[in-house]
N, C-alpha and C positions, 0 to 999 in steps of 0.2 A: 504494499499501501506505500510506503516512501516513496519507494519510487517513484509510483503513477505520481505520485501529489509532485514529485519532484520535476518530473519530466512534463506534467500540466501545467505547473507556474515559470519554467524555462521557457514554454511556447507563449504564455502570456506573455511573459517582459520580455521578448523578441518583438512579440504583434504590436506591444505599446512602441517600443524602441522602434519599429519602421515606419509607424506613424508618426513620432515623434518627430523622428528624419524627415519624412514628407513633410508636415510643418515646416518645418524650417527652409528646406530647399523651397517651396511655395513663397515660404516670407522673403529668403533669400534675393526668388527671381522678381519678387513687387518690388525691393528696395533696388536692386538694378534698371528696373524699367523707372522706377520714379527718378531715381540718379538722371539716367539717359536721357531725362524729359526735362530736367530739372533746364538745361543751358538752352535748349529748343525755344522752352517758354520765358523764356528770356529776348526771345528772337523773335522781328515782328517787319511790318508793312506797312503802313496806309496812307492814302490819298486823302488833301485839305488843299484850301485854299489860302495864298500869300495875303498880303494887306492893300495889293493894289487887285485882289479877286481871282488871280491866275492860279493855277490848279499845281500844286507839289507832290510830288512823291518823296516818303519817308521812309527810312530802313535805319532801324534800330537794333542792336544790340548789347544789353543789359545785363549782359556775364561778366566775370572777369576773363575768361578768354577768348581769343576771336574768333569766327566764323569765318569760312570760306563758299568759293563758287555761287556766291550769292546772285540769283536772278529776278528777280520781278517783271511780270507778266499782266497787262491789263485791257482789258477791251477799251477798242479806240469805237468812239462814235461819231458821228455828225451832225448839223443840222440839217434835213431834209428838204434840199432846194427845190424850188418850184415845177423845175423839169421830172422832178420823180414821180408829179401825179396825170393821170390824162384829164381831158376835157369832164370828164364827172368826178374826178377827182378822186380815183380811184390809182393803187400806189402801181405802180410798172416796174418797180423797184424794189429789192427783196430789204424790205422794212422790218427789222426783229430787234429783241429784245424788250418786246411788250410794252415801248415809249413809244406812242405813237408822235413821231415828227422827229426822228431820228434814225439815220442810217448807223445798222452795225459794218462798219469798215474791216474789222479783224482784230489781230489781237496782236500788240506791242510791247516790246522786251526791251528792259535796262539794265545790263549786263554790269555788276556792282564790283563783283570778285570776293577779296576780302576787307569783310571788315574790324577793327580791332575792337579789345573788349571797351566796356562802358561808351560806347562812342554810340554818335548817331549822322546818318548823310541826310542830306536833303535838297534833291534835285528841284529846281522850277523847270516848268515844263518850257517855258520861253527859250532856255539853253539847251534844247535837245534838239538834235542837229535832223531836218526832216528831209535827208538825200535820198535819193533812190528808188525805192519802193512807194516811200510814205510821200516823198514828193509829187510820185505819179499818181498815186490816189487821191490828193490834192486837187489836181489838173483835172481827173477824169471825172469828180463830182464838185466841181468847183466850188470847193469851199477854201477858207483862210482858216491857218493855223488856231484863230480866235474863235470857229466854227466848232470846232473838235470837244471833246469832253471824255472824260474815262473813269472806266468803273471797274468793279470785279478785282481786286488786285490779288494776286496769286504768287505768292515766294517757295523758293525754293533755296537749299542751303546745304552745307554739310559741316558738323559742330566741331568740335575739338577733338572727337574721339574717332570721326571720321564714321561718324552717322549722319545719311543725309535723310532730309525733313521736307515737307510741304507744308505750308500754314496756307490756307484763305484767312479772310475774313471773322470766320468761328470755329474754325476746328486745325488742329495741328496733326500729323499723319507720318509717321516712319515709313520713309519706301520702303521697298525691299522685304517685307514683312508678311508678306502673305495676301495683300488684298490687291489684285490686277487692275481695278480702275483707281487707286491710285498710285500704282507705277505708271500705268499710258498715262497721267494726267501730268507727274512730273516727267516723263519723256518727249513726253508732247510739247512742255514748253519750248524746246529748243527750237519749236515750229514756228515760234511766234517771228513776225519781222523786226528787228532789234534797231533801237534808237537812241544812240550815241551820243552823251551831253557835250558839246563844244568846250563847255568848263568843265575839268573836274571837281565833284562838290570835299569842300571841305570838311572832315570829319569835328563834331562837335562832342563834347562832354555834357552825356546825360546826366542829368541832377538823382538817380537813384541807380544802384547796381549792385546786384547778387553780389554777396559775399565768398572766396575762394572756399570748396568745398560744399556747400548749401547747395 
């Protein structure tokens, strides 16, 4: 009887140890995932307007480590010219985006490269160089730069651990983490028509920045 009891206790103890090890592994994975997202949550891009009303593109890295391969892609829309409609007022061009009176012209992108720790870059669209593709778009639709607007910024970047991320205005997603749609969007950003700033943006220090290891 003693031998049987000892054997039973040993089996129970082994089961408990296995469950504890499994819980510790799960906690370790959660901690590693949280740490991996730590820098990514402090990196963002957004659009606003300057004091003169001109659109601006912001990219901020509020972490103590640099990020690289930073790319921001956004939809470019143009004020609909009168010749986009026939005599009955029916659109003869593809007016998309759910906003009447605006033409969806395509996706524009600005490649920022690397961004240092605790810094922000601001690009006024007035300093974007609309040569090549975009100059042709403006001529085709008889638009001026002032008749363009920018929506839905999508940002991709690589953190200091070499992990690539995709960030929209509402979501943060890890690339090549099993989600085919995220991967497709990430690699599809490379097909945007790039616009280069004529003057490289000067980094500005952000007012708040994450402490190392947090």
